[in-house]
N, C-alpha and C positions, 0 to 999 in steps of 0.2 A: 315515305315507305308505307306499304300496306299493313294494316293491323291483323290480317288473316294469317300471316306467316308464323309458324310455330317458333317459340323462342328456344335458343340452344340451352342445354343444361350445363351444369358446372364443368362437365368434362368435354364440352364442345359438341356433344351429340345432340340428336333430335329427340327432345322429350316426348313428342307425340308419337314417335315410332317405337318406343320402348314398351316392354310388357308391363301390364298392371300388376299390382301386388296380389299374388295368388293366395297368400295367407290372410289377407284382410277381408272382413265381411263384405260380401257382394262384389268383391274385387274392386272396391272404390277407394282403397287406401292409396297412399303415395307410391310412386314408382320406387322400387328398390333394386339393388344389384342382385343378380342370382348368386346363390351360394352352393358350392358342391357339398357342403355339410348340412345345411339347414334342413332340407327335405328329408335327408337320410335319418337324422337324429329325431325328427318329428314322426317318422313313420313307425307304426306299431309293429309291423313285421320285422323291420330292421332292429327294433328294440329286442325282439326275441332272438334274432340272429346274434346280436351283441352278447346277450346272456349266454347263449350256447357257446360262443367263442370263448367267453371268460371261463366257462366250466372246463372246456378243453385245455386251456392254459393251466388251470389249477390242477387238473389231473396229470398232465405231463410233468408239471413241476413236482408233484408229489412222488410220481414214479421215479423221477431223476434223483430225488433226495433219498428214497429207499435204496435205489441202486448204488448210490455213492457210499451208503453205510454197509450194504451187503458185500461189496467187492472186497474190502480189506478183511472181513470175517472169513470169506471163502478162502482167501489167500493164507490165512493163519491156520486153517483147519483142513488143509489139503487132503482130499479123500482118496483112500486106496481102494479103487473100485475094480481091480482085476484079480482073478483067482491066482493064488500063489502057485508058482511053478518051480519050487525049489528042487534040489538044494542050491542055495546061493552061497552060503558059507560052507567051507569044507575044512578038514584038518590042516592047520598051518596057514590059513588065510589071515593076513594082518588086518587089524581094525585101523581105519583112518578117519580123520576129521573132515569137515566140509572143504578144507583146502587141500586134502589129499595127503596130509602129514600123518605118519604113523604115531600111535599113542604110546608114549614111554610110560614106564611103571609109576613115575612120579608126577604124571600129568595132572591128576586131580587130588584134591585134599578130601578127607572124610566129610561127607555131607554134600559134595558137589556132584554134578551130572553133566553129561555131554552127549550130543547126538553124533553117532559114528556110522560108518559104512564099511562094507567089505572092500578090500583092495583086490583088483582094480574096478570095483563096483559093478559086478555082473548082476543080472537078474532083474526082477520086477521092481520098479520104482526105486532102484538103488538100495533096496533093503534097509531103510532107516532103522537104526538101533539105538536104544537108550542105554548108555553106559553110566552106572552109578557107582559111588564108593562110600562105604560105611565102615565103621570098626567091625572086624569079623565077628566079634561077640554080639553084635546087633542082629545078626541074621538068625531067623528061626529055623526050626527043623525042616520046614518045607523047602528050603534052599539046599540043594545038594552040594556038599563040600567040594566035589570035583568040578563044579561049575563056577566056583568063586576062587579068585586068586588075589592076594594082597588087599582084600577088602573090596575088590571090584566084582560087580555082577552086571550082566547085560541082558536086556529084554527087547523084544520087538517093540517099535514105537507105534505100531498100527493097532488102534483100538479094536477089540474083539466084538464090539457092538455094531458100529456102522462104518468102520474103516477109516475114521478120522485119525489125525495125528495126536498122540498123547503129548501135548506141548506145555501143559501147566503143572504147577506143583503147589501143594498146600502142606507146609512143614515137610515131613518125610514122605508124604503120600503123592503119587503121580496122578494127575487129573487130566481127563480128556475134556476140552472146552465145548464139544458139540452137545453132549447130553449129560455132562457131569459124571461120567464114569470115573471111579476112583480105584487105584491099585496100590498095594503096599509092597514096595520092592524088597523089604527086609523079610517078607514071608513068601517069596517067590512070585511077586507081582500078582498076588491073589486079589480078587475083587472085594473091596470093602465098602462100596457104595455105588449107586447108579444102576443102569440097566445092563452092563456087559454080562454075558453069560458065562465067561470063563477067564482065567488068568491070561496075562500077556505071556506068550511062549518065551522061555529062557534060552539064551545062547551060551553054550559051554565055552569057556575061555581059559587061557593060561598065559604065562609070560614066556616068550621065546628066549633063546640063548643070547640074542642081541639086546634083550631088555624091552622088547615091545609086546603089547598085548596082541594075541592071535586067537582065532577060534580053533576049537578042537573037533568041531562038527557043525551041523546046521541047527536051526531053531528046533527046540524040543516040543513041537506041536504046530498046528496050522496057524499061519499068519493072517490076521485080519478077521473080518466077520465070517460067520459060518464055521463049519468044522466042529469036531467033538474032542 
């Protein structure tokens, strides 16, 4: 056998026909298998591209996290962003809960509250209304006697600052979660803290002959932000 023939490599291929090692000095190193990763990870431009890619991933991840936190907050503080086009309540319109059930006189105990709506819920955003109950002696002179019945009083749930829903409570004080507007229902829902410019408009109510709470008119003032 002639000694000039190239010896086969371990994989059965022709060692003389394979590329030399490009990464070795002067190309004199041993023959190596090409890698789809080696050249890329050694390349300076590719290094910059990898860093840019990492920054993009970090930014997307951060935005996703912020979005996941913001979504539930937005849901809890649903904004009333349309001009009120009342009247929604009129004399004799029953108050109903979220399930459409009318509110009997014994529905709430003193100190409790409930979100109610006009039946059959006409008008803007279903006219969300806060129904509260206190001992009648707890109400100050700002609350008109003819607007309170059996210790019940009703106010618009829409904050007069930015139109968010007044959904929280601190003791007897009603609190808007958006900008911490605070309203005292025992003094006609007047502002006792935060940026709201005016009280929550009150809804005049009474008890019908069937024993259910009904309105005797519409809100006594503009609903939501704006108005005087």
